[in-house]
PAZAPA-4460 file (N, C-alpha, C; in steps of 0.05 Angstrom, whole numbers, plus 32768, in hexadecimal, padded with zeros to 4 digits):
% residues 325
    n_x    n_y    n_z   ca_x   ca_y   ca_z    c_x    c_y    c_z   seq   type   mol
   8156   8081   8421   816A   80A0   8422   815E   80A8   8402     1      M     A
   8153   80B9   83FE   814F   80CC   83E7   8167   80D5   83E1     2      C     A
   8176   80D5   83C4   818F   80E4   83BD   8184   8108   83BB     3      L     A
   8190   8115   83C1   8180   8138   83BB   8187   813E   83A7     4      R     A
   8172   814A   8397   8173   8151   8378   8162   816B   8381     5      C     A
   815D   817F   836E   8152   8196   836C   8132   8191   8363     6      P     A
   8122   819E   8380   810B   8194   8385   80FC   81A2   8368     7      V     A
   80E7   819F   8357   80D9   81AA   8345   80BC   81B4   8356     8      D     A
   80BF   81D1   834D   80A0   81DB   8362   809F   81DF   837A     9      G     A
   80B8   81DF   8387   80B7   81E2   83A1   80B3   81FC   83B1    10      A     A
   80B1   8211   83A2   80A5   8228   83AB   8087   8230   83A8    11      Q     A
   8075   823D   83B5   805D   8245   83B3   8049   8231   83B7    12      G     A
   804F   821E   83C3   803A   8203   83CA   802C   8213   83E4    13      E     A
   8015   81FE   83E0   8005   8201   83F3   8012   81F7   840B    14      T     A
   8013   8203   8428   8017   81F5   8440   800E   81E6   8444    15      Q     A
   800B   81C6   8455   8005   81B5   845E   800C   81AF   8486    16      L     A
   7FF2   81BF   848E   8001   81B3   84A9   8000   819B   84B4    17      N     A
   7FFD   8194   84D1   7FF9   8179   84DE   7FE0   8170   84DC    18      S     A
   7FDB   8157   84D1   7FBC   814F   84D1   7FB5   8151   84BB    19      G     A
   7FC5   815A   84A6   7FBE   815D   8488   7FA4   817A   847E    20      G     A
   7FAC   818A   8488   7F96   81A4   848D   7FA9   81B5   847B    21      K     A
   7F9B   81C5   846E   7FB0   81D8   8461   7FA9   81F7   846F    22      Y     A
   7FC0   8208   8462   7FBE   821B   846E   7FB0   8230   8465    23      A     A
   7FA3   822C   8457   7F84   8237   8449   7F6F   8236   8454    24      N     A
   7F76   8215   8474   7F58   821A   847E   7F48   8200   8476    25      G     A
   7F4B   81FA   845C   7F39   81DF   844F   7F47   81C8   845E    26      T     A
   7F31   81BC   8464   7F28   81A2   8475   7F19   818F   846F    27      S     A
   7F24   8178   846B   7F07   8163   8461   7F07   814B   846B    28      T     A
   7EF2   8140   8479   7EF6   812A   8487   7EFD   810F   8477    29      D     A
   7F06   8113   845C   7F14   80F7   844C   7EFA   80E6   8444    30      G     A
   7EDF   80E7   844C   7EC9   80D0   8447   7ED0   80C3   8433    31      G     A
   7ED2   80AD   841D   7ECB   80A9   8414   7EE6   80AD   83F1    32      G     A
   7EF9   80B6   8405   7F0E   80B8   83F6   7F1A   80A5   83EE    33      V     A
   7F27   809F   83D6   7F37   808A   83CD   7F52   809B   83D1    34      M     A
   7F66   8080   83D8   7F7F   8087   83D6   7F8D   8080   83BB    35      L     A
   7FA7   8090   83B1   7FB3   808B   839A   7FB7   806C   83A2    36      E     A
   7FB3   805F   8383   7FB1   8048   837E   7FD7   803A   837B    37      T     A
   7FCF   8022   8388   7FF2   8014   8390   7FE9   7FFF   837D    38      A     A
   7FF7   7FFB   8365   8000   7FE7   8355   8010   7FD9   8359    39      A     A
   8009   7FC0   8357   8017   7FA6   835F   8022   7FA3   833F    40      L     A
   8046   7FA2   8344   805A   7F9C   832F   8057   7F7C   8327    41      L     A
   8058   7F73   8319   805D   7F50   8306   807B   7F4F   8306    42      N     A
   807B   7F38   8319   809B   7F2F   831B   80A8   7F29   830D    43      A     A
   8097   7F1C   82FC   80A1   7F0D   82DB   80C1   7EFF   82DE    44      N     A
   80C5   7EF9   82FB   80DC   7EEC   8300   80F3   7EF3   8304    45      G     A
   80EC   7F12   830F   8101   7F25   8311   8101   7F20   8333    46      R     A
   80EE   7F1B   8347   80EE   7F15   8367   80E1   7EFA   836E    47      W     A
   80DD   7EE9   8381   80C8   7EDB   8376   80B7   7EE2   8381    48      P     A
   809F   7ED2   837F   8080   7ED9   8380   8083   7EDA   83A0    49      E     A
   8089   7EDA   83AF   8081   7EDA   83D1   8085   7EFC   83D6    50      D     A
   808E   7F06   83B8   8097   7F24   83C5   8085   7F3B   83BC    51      V     A
   807C   7F48   83C2   806D   7F5B   83B1   8075   7F72   83BD    52      S     A
   806C   7F80   83A5   807B   7F93   839B   8067   7FAE   8394    53      I     A
   8061   7FBE   839C   8049   7FD5   8393   8052   7FEC   838F    54      W     A
   804C   7FF8   8378   8053   800E   836E   803F   8024   8374    55      R     A
   8045   803E   837E   8034   8050   8382   803B   8066   8375    56      L     A
   802D   8070   836A   802F   808A   835D   8016   80A2   8365    57      D     A
   8030   80B4   8368   8021   80D1   8379   8020   80EA   836D    58      M     A
   8019   80EC   834F   8017   810C   834A   8006   811A   8350    59      P     A
   8012   8137   8357   8002   8148   8362   7FFB   8152   8347    60      L     A
   7FE1   8165   8351   7FE0   8178   8365   7FC9   816A   837A    61      P     A
   7FDD   8175   838F   7FCE   8166   83AF   7FC3   8185   83BC    62      Y     A
   7FC7   8199   83AC   7FB9   81AF   83BA   7F9E   81B4   83A7    63      D     A
   7F8F   81A1   839E   7F73   8198   8392   7F65   8190   83A6    64      S     A
   7F42   819A   83A0   7F37   8191   83B5   7F3C   8175   83C1    65      H     A
   7F3C   8164   83A6   7F3F   8146   83AD   7F5D   813E   83B7    66      L     A
   7F6A   814D   83AE   7F81   8147   83B9   7F82   8151   83DD    67      G     A
   7F7B   8169   83E5   7F78   8164   83FD   7F69   8156   840F    68      Q     A
   7F51   814A   8400   7F42   8134   840C   7F50   811F   8412    69      K     A
   7F65   8116   83FD   7F78   8106   83FC   7F89   80FA   8412    70      R     A
   7F96   811D   8419   7FA4   811C   8422   7FA6   8119   8444    71      V     A
   7F85   8127   844B   7F7F   8122   8461   7F77   8102   8462    72      T     A
   7F6E   80F4   8458   7F6B   80DE   8458   7F7A   80C9   8465    73      A     A
   7F9A   80D0   8450   7FB1   80C5   8455   7FB5   80C3   847A    74      C     A
   7FB1   80E6   8483   7FBD   80EB   84A0   7FAF   80DA   84AF    75      Y     A
   7F92   80D4   84A3   7F7D   80C3   84BE   7F86   80B2   84C1    76      A     A
   7F98   80A1   84B4   7F9F   8082   84B4   7FBF   8082   84C5    77      V     A
   7FD1   8099   84C7   7FEC   8090   84D9   7FE9   8099   84F3    78      L     A
   8001   8099   84FE   8001   8095   8519   8017   80B5   8521    79      D     A
   800F   80B8   8538   8023   80CA   8546   8044   80D4   852E    80      G     A
   804E   80BD   8534   806D   80B8   8532   806E   80BC   8510    81      V     A
   8059   80AA   8501   805B   80BA   84E1   804F   80D4   84D9    82      E     A
   8041   80E1   84F6   8037   80F9   84E6   804F   8115   84F2    83      R     A
   8055   8112   8500   8075   811D   850E   8088   811C   84F8    84      G     A
   8090   8104   84EF   80A6   8105   84D3   8098   8112   84BC    85      R     A
   807E   8114   84BD   8073   811E   849F   8075   813A   84A6    86      A     A
   806E   814A   84C4   8079   8162   84C4   8093   816E   84CC    87      D     A
   80A2   815E   84BF   80C9   815C   84B9   80CC   8165   849C    88      R     A
   80BB   8163   848E   80C0   816A   8468   80B9   817E   846F    89      Y     A
   80C6   8193   8464   80C6   81AB   8460   80B4   81B0   8445    90      R     A
   80BD   81A7   8431   80B0   81AE   8413   8093   8197   8417    91      V     A
   807B   81A6   840F   8068   8198   8417   8066   8182   8406    92      V     A
   8066   8185   83EA   8069   8172   83DD   806F   8155   83EB    93      G     A
   808F   8154   83F3   809F   8146   83FC   808A   8136   8416    94      E     A
   8075   8144   841E   806B   813E   8437   8056   8132   8434    95      R     A
   8045   8137   841C   8030   8128   8412   8037   8112   8400    96      V     A
   804F   8109   83FC   805D   80F7   83F4   805A   80E5   8408    97      R     A
   8063   80E5   8415   806B   80E0   843B   805C   80D2   8444    98      Y     A
   8047   80E2   8449   8029   80E0   8451   8019   80C8   843E    99      V     A
   801C   80CC   842C   800F   80B9   840E   801B   809B   8411   100      T     A
   8038   809E   8416   8045   8084   840E   803D   8079   8434   101      T     A
   803A   8081   8448   803A   8073   8461   8014   8063   845F   102      R     A
   8007   807A   8454   7FEC   8073   845C   7FE4   8053   844D   103      A     A
   7FF2   805F   8430   7FF4   803F   841A   7FF5   8037   8427   104      T     A
   800F   802B   8435   8017   8015   843F   8011   8008   8450   105      L     A
   8001   801B   8465   7FEE   8014   8477   7FD5   8005   8475   106      R     A
   7FD0   800B   845A   7FAE   7FFC   8447   7FC1   7FE1   843D   107      H     A
   7FD8   7FDD   8432   7FE3   7FCC   842A   7FE8   7FB1   8445   108      L     A
   7FEF   7FB3   845A   7FF1   7FAA   846F   7FD9   7F9E   8472   109      L     A
   7FC7   7FB8   8480   7FB8   7FAE   8488   7F9F   7F94   847A   110      S     A
   7FA2   7F97   845D   7F9F   7F85   844A   7FA8   7F6E   8451   111      A     A
   7FC5   7F65   8456   7FD3   7F53   8463   7FC6   7F47   847A   112      Q     A
   7FBC   7F58   8484   7FBA   7F4B   84A7   7F9D   7F4C   84AB   113      T     A
   7F8B   7F57   84A8   7F70   7F64   84AF   7F73   7F70   84C0   114      G     A
   7F84   7F84   84CC   7F84   7F9A   84DF   7F82   7FB2   84CF   115      V     A
   7F68   7FBF   84DD   7F6B   7FDD   84CD   7F82   7FF0   84CA   116      P     A
   7F82   7FFA   84BD   7FA3   800D   84AD   7FA2   801F   84C8   117      A     A
   7F93   8027   84D9   7F9A   803C   84E7   7FA3   8032   84FC   118      S     A
   7F9E   8012   8509   7FA4   800A   8525   7FB8   7FF1   851F   119      A     A
   7FC9   7FEF   8505   7FE0   7FEC   8500   7FF6   7FF9   8515   120      L     A
   8001   7FDE   852D   8017   7FEE   8535   8039   7FE1   8531   121      A     A
   8047   7FF6   852C   8064   7FF2   851E   8076   7FF0   8538   122      F     A
   8087   7FDD   852E   80A1   7FD7   853F   80B9   7FD5   8528   123      T     A
   80CF   7FC3   853E   80E7   7FC6   8531   80F5   7FAA   8534   124      S     A
   80FB   7F9D   851F   8107   7F84   8526   8125   7F7D   8529   125      V     A
   8137   7F6D   852C   8152   7F6A   852E   815E   7F7E   8516   126      R     A
   816C   7F8E   8514   817E   7FA2   8505   8172   7FB2   8506   127      N     A
   815C   7FB7   8513   8149   7FD5   850D   813B   7FD5   84F4   128      G     A
   812F   7FBA   84E6   811B   7FBB   84C9   8102   7FC2   84DA   129      R     A
   80F8   7FCF   84D1   80D0   7FD4   84D4   80C5   7FC0   84D0   130      P     A
   80B1   7FBD   84E2   80AB   7FA2   84E1   807E   7FAA   84F0   131      A     A
   8072   7F96   84F3   805C   7F96   84FD   8061   7F84   8517   132      L     A
   8058   7F9A   8531   805E   7F8E   8545   804A   7F6C   854B   133      A     A
   8034   7F6F   8542   8027   7F54   8543   8029   7F3F   852E   134      E     A
   8031   7F57   851A   8040   7F39   8503   805D   7F3C   84F8   135      Y     A
   806D   7F36   8507   808A   7F41   8502   8095   7F2B   84F2   136      P     A
   808C   7F13   84EC   8091   7F0A   84CF   8086   7F13   84B0   137      R     A
   807D   7F25   84BB   8075   7F38   849D   808B   7F4C   8499   138      L     A
   8099   7F4A   8483   80AA   7F5D   847D   80A8   7F75   8468   139      S     A
   80A9   7F8E   846D   80A6   7FA5   8453   80B8   7FB4   8454   140      F     A
   80B5   7FC4   8446   80C6   7FDE   843C   80C3   7FE9   8427   141      N     A
   80C4   8003   842C   80B5   8020   8423   80D3   802E   8418   142      V     A
   80D1   8035   8402   80DC   804B   83FA   80D4   805E   83DA   143      S     A
   80D4   8078   83E8   80CD   8090   83CA   80DE   80A6   83C4   144      H     A
   80CF   80AE   83A8   80E3   80BD   8398   80DB   80CD   838F   145      A     A
   80D2   80E8   838B   80C3   80FA   8379   80AA   80F0   837B   146      G     A
   8098   80EC   836B   807C   80E4   8363   807D   80CA   8366   147      D     A
   808A   80B5   8377   8087   8096   8371   8097   8092   838E   148      H     A
   808C   8070   8392   8092   8066   83A2   808C   8049   839E   149      A     A
   80A2   802E   83B1   809F   801E   83B1   809D   8012   83C7   150      L     A
   8087   7FFA   83CF   807F   7FEC   83E4   8089   7FCF   83E1   151      I     A
   8098   7FC1   83F4   809C   7FA3   83ED   808A   7F9F   8408   152      A     A
   8086   7F80   8404   8082   7F73   841C   807C   7F57   8413   153      I     A
   8083   7F4B   842B   808D   7F31   8420   8080   7F1D   8443   154      S     A
   8077   7F02   8446   806C   7EFC   8458   8085   7EDE   8459   155      H     A
   809E   7EE3   8452   80AA   7ECD   844F   80C6   7ED0   8447   156      D     A
   80D3   7EF1   843E   80EA   7EF1   843C   80EE   7F0F   8448   157      R     A
   8107   7F10   8457   810D   7F32   8456   8113   7F44   8444   158      V     A
   8105   7F5E   8437   8108   7F70   8425   8115   7F85   842B   159      V     A
   811B   7F92   8410   8128   7FAA   8413   8125   7FBC   83FB   160      G     A
   8114   7FD2   83F9   8115   7FD7   83DF   811A   7FFD   83DC   161      V     A
   812B   7FFB   83BF   8129   801C   83BE   8122   8024   83AC   162      D     A
   811D   8048   83AB   811B   8049   8389   8128   8064   8386   163      I     A
   812C   8073   8375   813B   8088   8378   8139   809E   835A   164      E     A
   8133   80B2   8357   8129   80C6   833E   8144   80CD   8332   165      H     A
   8142   80BD   831A   8160   80C6   830C   8167   80E2   82F9   166      I     A
   816A   80F4   830C   8168   8113   830C   8180   8116   82FF   167      H     A
   817E   8126   82EA   819C   8131   82D7   81A8   8143   82EF   168      P     A
   819A   814F   82FF   81AB   815F   830E   81B2   8157   8320   169      Q     A
   81B1   813E   8332   81C0   8131   833D   81DF   8127   833D   170      T     A
   81E7   8137   8354   8209   8139   8353   8216   811A   8359   171      D     A
   820F   8111   834C   8215   80F5   834A   8236   80E4   8351   172      W     A
   8241   80FB   8345   8260   80F1   8339   826C   80F8   8358   173      Q     A
   8265   8108   836C   8275   810C   8380   8269   80F6   8399   174      S     A
   8259   80E3   8394   8254   80CF   839A   8265   80B6   8393   175      L     A
   8273   80B3   8388   827C   809A   8375   828B   8094   838A   176      V     A
   8297   8097   839A   82B6   8091   83A6   82AE   8085   83BC   177      E     A
   8292   8092   83C9   8288   808F   83EC   8275   806D   83E0   178      M     A
   826F   8071   83C1   8252   805B   83C3   825B   8042   83BC   179      V     A
   8276   8046   83A4   827B   8035   838C   828D   801A   839D   180      C     A
   828D   8000   8391   82A0   7FF8   8391   82B9   7FFB   8380   181      S     A
   82CD   7FEF   8380   82E7   7FF3   836E   82DC   7FEC   8350   182      K     A
   82D1   7FCF   8353   82C3   7FC4   833C   82AD   7FDE   8331   183      R     A
   82A2   7FE9   833F   8283   7FEF   8335   828D   8011   832A   184      Q     A
   82AD   8018   8330   82B5   8029   832F   82BA   802F   8314   185      R     A
   82CA   801B   830C   82D5   8012   82ED   82C0   800F   82E3   186      E     A
   82A8   7FFD   82E5   828D   8002   82D6   8283   8014   82CD   187      Q     A
   8282   8026   82DB   827C   8045   82DB   8289   8053   82CD   188      L     A
   829B   8054   82BB   82AF   805D   82B1   82A1   8054   828F   189      C     A
   829B   8040   8291   8296   802D   826C   8285   8038   826B   190      V     A
   827A   8040   8254   8266   803E   8249   8269   8038   822E   191      A     A
   824D   801E   8227   8250   8007   820D   824D   801C   81F1   192      P     A
   8260   8008   81E3   825F   8012   81CA   826D   802F   81C9   193      G     A
   826A   8045   81B6   8274   8062   81AB   825E   8076   81B6   194      K     A
   8255   8075   81D2   8240   8089   81D4   824A   80A4   81D4   195      L     A
   8239   80B8   81C7   8237   80CE   81C9   8247   80D6   81E8   196      A     A
   8253   80F3   81F0   825C   80F6   8206   823B   80FB   821D   197      E     A
   822B   8108   8212   820C   810F   8220   8208   80F0   822E   198      E     A
   8207   80E2   820F   81F6   80C5   8218   820C   80B3   822F   199      A     A
   821B   80B5   8225   822F   80AD   823D   8236   80AE   8259   200      A     A
   822C   80C9   8261   8227   80CF   827D   820B   80CB   827F   201      T     A
   81FB   80C5   826F   81E2   80C1   827F   81DB   809F   8283   202      V     A
   81EE   8091   8273   81F4   8076   8277   8200   8072   8293   203      H     A
   8213   807E   828F   822B   8084   82B5   8212   808A   82C5   204      Q     A
   8206   80A2   82C5   81F2   80AB   82DF   81E3   8091   82E7   205      R     A
   81CE   8081   82D0   81C0   8068   82D7   81D3   8057   82E0   206      R     A
   81E7   804E   82DA   81F6   803D   82E8   81F7   8044   8308   207      R     A
   8200   805E   8306   8207   8067   8324   81EB   8067   8336   208      F     A
   81C9   806B   832E   81B7   8065   833C   81AD   8043   833A   209      F     A
   81BB   8039   8324   81BD   8012   8331   81C8   800F   834A   210      Q     A
   81E4   8019   8347   81F3   8012   8365   81ED   801D   8377   211      C     A
   81E0   803B   8373   81D6   8042   8395   81BD   8035   839B   212      W     A
   81AD   8033   838C   818D   8023   8397   818D   8007   83A2   213      T     A
   81A6   7FFB   838D   81AA   7FDB   839A   81B2   7FDC   83B7   214      A     A
   81CC   7FEF   83BA   81D7   7FF6   83DB   81C2   7FF0   83E5   215      K     A
   81B4   8009   83EA   81A2   8011   83F7   8188   7FFF   83F9   216      E     A
   817B   7FF1   83EC   8171   7FD8   83F3   8175   7FC2   8402   217      A     A
   8192   7FBD   83FD   81A2   7FB1   840A   81A4   7FB0   8426   218      I     A
   81A7   7FC3   8424   81AF   7FCE   843F   8195   7FD7   8453   219      L     A
   8179   7FDE   843F   8163   7FDA   8452   8159   7FBA   8458   220      K     A
   815E   7FB0   843F   8158   7F91   8444   816B   7F85   846A   221      A     A
   8184   7F91   846F   8198   7F88   847D   8188   7F9B   8493   222      L     A
   817A   7FB1   8495   8177   7FC1   84B2   8192   7FD2   84B2   223      G     A
   81A0   7FD5   84A2   81B5   7FE6   84A6   81B1   8004   8495   224      I     A
   81B4   8010   84A7   81B4   8032   8497   81C9   8034   8485   225      G     A
   81CD   8050   8477   81EB   8052   8464   81FC   8057   847A   226      L     A
   820C   803F   8475   821F   8043   8484   8241   8048   8470   227      T     A
   825A   803F   8482   826F   8043   846E   827B   802C   8459   228      D     A
   8264   801C   8458   826D   7FFB   8458   8261   8000   8439   229      H     A
   8258   8015   842E   824B   801B   8415   8260   8006   83F5   230      L     A
   8278   8011   83FB   8287   800D   83EB   8288   7FED   83EE   231      R     A
   828C   7FE5   8403   828D   7FCA   8406   8275   7FAB   8403   232      R     A
   825E   7FBF   83F6   824D   7FAD   83E4   8256   7FB6   83C6   233      I     A
   8260   7F98   83C3   8268   7F8F   83A1   8256   7F7F   8398   234      D     A
   824F   7F8C   8377   823B   7F78   8366   8247   7F8C   8350   235      F     A
   823C   7F77   8335   8241   7F89   830F   8229   7F95   830C   236      T     A
   822F   7FAB   8308   8223   7FBD   82F0   821C   7FB8   82DB   237      L     A
   8225   7F9E   82C7   8229   7F8F   82B7   820B   7F87   82AE   238      D     A
   81FC   7F7F   82BE   81F0   7F6B   82BC   81D6   7F6F   82C5   239      T     A
   81B9   7F72   82C0   819D   7F78   82CE   818E   7F5D   82DA   240      V     A
   819E   7F51   82DA   8194   7F32   82E3   819C   7F34   830A   241      D     A
   817F   7F2B   8310   818E   7F1D   832B   81A4   7F1A   833A   242      V     A
   81AA   7F2D   834C   81CE   7F1F   8355   81C9   7F23   8373   243      Q     A
   81DC   7F13   8381   81E3   7F17   8395   81F7   7F21   839F   244      R     A
   81F7   7F38   83B3   820A   7F4B   83B4   8222   7F3C   83C8   245      P     A
   823E   7F43   83C2   8257   7F3C   83C8   825F   7F57   83E6   246      Q     A
   826F   7F47   83E8   827C   7F56   8405   8297   7F55   8405   247      L     A
   829E   7F6B   83F6   82C0   7F70   83F8   82CA   7F70   840F   248      S     A
   82E0   7F6C   8413   82F5   7F65   8433   82FE   7F7C   843C   249      P     A
   82FE   7F7E   845A   830C   7F94   8460   832C   7F90   8471   250      I     A
   833F   7F93   8463   8356   7F90   8467   8361   7F9E   8480   251      I     A
   836C   7F87   8493   8374   7F99   84B0   838C   7FA3   84AC   252      T     A
   8397   7FB8   84B4   83B5   7FC3   84B1   83CB   7FA9   84B0   253      P     A
   83CC   7F95   84C7   83DA   7F82   84BD   83DF   7F70   84A7   254      A     A
   83C3   7F6D   84A1   83BC   7F63   847D   83CF   7F71   8473   255      A     A
   83C2   7F91   8472   83CE   7F9B   845E   83EF   7F9F   845C   256      T     A
   83F4   7F99   8472   841A   7F95   8475   8424   7F80   8462   257      L     A
   840D   7F6D   846B   841C   7F4E   845F   841E   7F4C   843B   258      A     A
   83FF   7F57   843B   8403   7F60   8422   841B   7F66   8410   259      I     A
   8415   7F80   8418   8429   7F9B   840B   8445   7F8F   8406   260      T     A
   844F   7F84   8426   8469   7F76   8420   846A   7F61   840B   261      S     A
   845B   7F54   83FF   8457   7F32   83F1   8457   7F41   83D9   262      A     A
   8443   7F58   83D4   843B   7F5B   83B9   8443   7F78   83B2   263      V     A
   844D   7F85   83C3   8451   7FA7   83BE   8465   7FB5   83CF   264      A     A
   8479   7FA6   83D5   8488   7FB0   83F4   8499   7FCB   83E9   265      P     A
   8493   7FD3   83D6   84A2   7FEE   83D1   8488   8006   83D9   266      D     A
   846F   8002   83D8   8464   8012   83DF   844C   800B   83FD   267      T     A
   843C   8025   8402   8432   8024   841D   8414   8022   841C   268      T     A
   840E   8020   8402   83EE   8027   83F9   83DB   800E   83FB   269      R     A
   83CB   8009   8406   83B9   7FF3   83FF   83B6   7FDE   83EF   270      P     A
   83C0   7FC5   83E6   83BE   7FBC   83D1   83AF   7FA3   83D1   271      V     A
   8396   7FA8   83B9   837C   7F9A   83B4   8394   7F83   83A3   272      E     A
   838B   7F65   83BB   8397   7F50   83B1   8386   7F3A   83B9   273      H     A
   838D   7F1A   83A7   8378   7F0B   83B4   837A   7F01   83CB   274      P     A
   839A   7F02   83CF   83A2   7EEF   83E7   8398   7F01   8403   275      I     A
   838A   7F1D   83FE   8377   7F2D   8417   8365   7F1D   841B   276      A     A
   8359   7F05   840A   833F   7EFC   8414   8345   7EE5   842A   277      Q     A
   835E   7EE2   842E   8362   7ECD   8445   8374   7ED4   845D   278      G     A
   837C   7EEF   845E   8385   7EFB   846D   837D   7F17   847D   279      I     A
   8374   7F16   8491   836B   7F28   84AD   8350   7F36   849F   280      G     A
   833B   7F25   849B   8326   7F30   848E   831C   7F3D   84A9   281      I     A
   8313   7F58   84A9   82FC   7F61   84C2   82E4   7F56   84BD   282      S     A
   82DE   7F4E   84D5   82B1   7F50   84D1   82B0   7F5F   84EB   283      S     A
   82B9   7F6E   84EA   82A9   7F8C   84FD   8290   7F8D   84FB   284      E     A
   8280   7F8E   84E7   8264   7F85   84E7   8252   7F76   84DB   285      D     A
   824F   7F5B   84EB   824D   7F43   84E3   822C   7F40   84D4   286      P     A
   8219   7F53   84DE   81FF   7F5D   84C9   8209   7F56   84B1   287      V     A
   821D   7F65   84A5   8226   7F65   848C   8224   7F43   8485   288      L     A
   8231   7F3B   8492   8239   7F1B   8486   8219   7F0F   8479   289      R     A
   820A   7F19   848A   81E8   7F0F   847E   81E3   7F19   8466   290      E     A
   81F4   7F27   8457   81F9   7F2D   843D   81EF   7F16   841E   291      M     A
   81FE   7F07   842B   8209   7EF2   8419   81EB   7EDD   8417   292      G     A
   81D1   7EE4   8426   81BA   7EDA   8425   81A0   7EED   8419   293      N     A
   81AC   7F04   840A   819B   7F13   83F5   819E   7F0C   83D0   294      L     A
   8192   7F17   83D2   818C   7F1F   83B9   817C   7F34   83AF   295      S     A
   818A   7F42   8393   817F   7F58   838A   8172   7F5C   8366   296      F     A
   815F   7F6A   8368   8157   7F73   8346   814D   7F90   834B   297      H     A
   8159   7F96   8333   8152   7FB8   832D   8132   7FB9   8321   298      W     A
   8124   7FCE   8328   810C   7FD8   8319   8115   7FEF   830D   299      L     A
   810F   7FE5   82F0   810E   7FFD   82DD   80ED   7FFF   82D3   300      T     A
   80E6   7FFC   82E4   80BA   8000   82D6   80B7   801F   82D4   301      D     A
   80C7   8034   82E3   80B9   804C   82DF   80CF   8066   82D4   302      I     A
   80C9   806E   82C4   80D8   807F   82AF   80E8   8093   82BF   303      D     A
   8109   808F   82C2   8113   80AA   82CF   8117   80A4   82EA   304      A     A
   810D   8084   82EC   8119   807B   8312   8121   8060   830E   305      Y     A
   8139   805C   831C   813F   8049   8323   8133   803D   833F   306      M     A
   8129   801B   8335   8124   8014   8357   8138   7FF6   8359   307      G     A
   813A   7FEA   8374   8142   7FD0   837B   8134   7FBD   8394   308      C     A
   812F   7FAA   8387   8123   7F9A   83A0   8132   7F87   83AB   309      I     A
   8140   7F82   83CF   814C   7F6B   83CC   8146   7F64   83E8   310      A     A
   8149   7F4D   83E8   8131   7F37   83F6   8151   7F1D   83FB   311      Y     A
   813A   7F0C   840E   814E   7EF6   8420   814C   7EE1   840D   312      S     A
   815B   7EC4   8416   8153   7EB5   840E   8139   7EA0   8417   313      D     A
   8140   7EA1   8430   812C   7E91   843D   8108   7E9F   8448   314      A     A
   8101   7E92   845A   80F0   7E90   846B   8101   7E9B   8479   315      V     A
   80F3   7EAF   8489   80F9   7EBE   8498   80E6   7EBF   84B6   316      V     A
   80F9   7EBE   84D2   80EC   7EB8   84EF   8104   7ED2   84FB   317      H     A
   80F4   7EE4   8502   80FF   7F05   8513   80E8   7EFB   8528   318      V     A
   80F6   7F0E   853B   80EE   7F11   855E   80EA   7F33   855B   319      T     A
   80D1   7F42   855F   80C9   7F5A   8564   80DE   7F61   8579   320      A     A
   80E8   7F79   8576   80EE   7F86   8587   80E7   7FA5   858E   321      G     A
   80F4   7FB4   8594   80E9   7FCB   859C   80EC   7FE6   858A   322      T     A
   80E2   7FF9   8582   80E8   8012   8578   80CE   8014   8562   323      G     A
   80D1   8028   8550   80BB   802F   8543   80C5   802E   851E   324      V     A
   80B0   8015   8512   80BE   801A   84F4   80BA   802E   84E8   325      G     A
***
């Protein structure tokens, strides 16, 4: 998911039709056109060497002659499902970025498998994670925001990746209660040193995007969409090192009654207390229990953007299911 923010240059753009043709009638066969270059990021100890992360930069103009040829070349390798998704983007710039990202993913997976990019068939594995029908052990994940995208690929680990534009007009404050754990909300309120008010706000905004991207990457690695569990995914915002997320407990009504009676008998408000760890913890979603096998690290390689990679511990053995990734 990309957090919504004002779209620059959304008006007056050339309209792109299904199949990569522009409304002005321009069309090319895309012969000899090179797709935007995907740059492999150096791990430098931030994530395992068996996880590859590719950075894709997609600066427009896409309405130039070369830009149109590139888009046409990208459309040529997509399947019908991907083209349908592309057509649902109302802003042409967002559609072009989606098409470019999907085509680049196909070319990267083609290099891994030897299968032509246009012939790759997508399916899904357990929990709905996207996969290749003939290569279910090859894990990959994609995220794009603004002019950039990240593509993560691994033969040995489950991966999830997210990137977000740290846009100054994003209303991140309204999302804090929904997204952040108690500890994270407290850390968001603390700015290092005696920063000026504006600098403190910038620092807090950046911390919020750390929180958001990590949770998004973790949930994508688990194969879970954005759910009520965002606040339960806990980790500290006070370090930039590799971390393991923790799962905050859900207290059942019976446990809440026992805790409030023992700790705060004069209140009916749920009380956070260490004894809650051993009383009535709900296991309504066993998939979340797998979170303990994940680690994550933030990516700050792109100015004004925050990214995060989440990856599993061990070699994965998954069975292909049905659906479209």
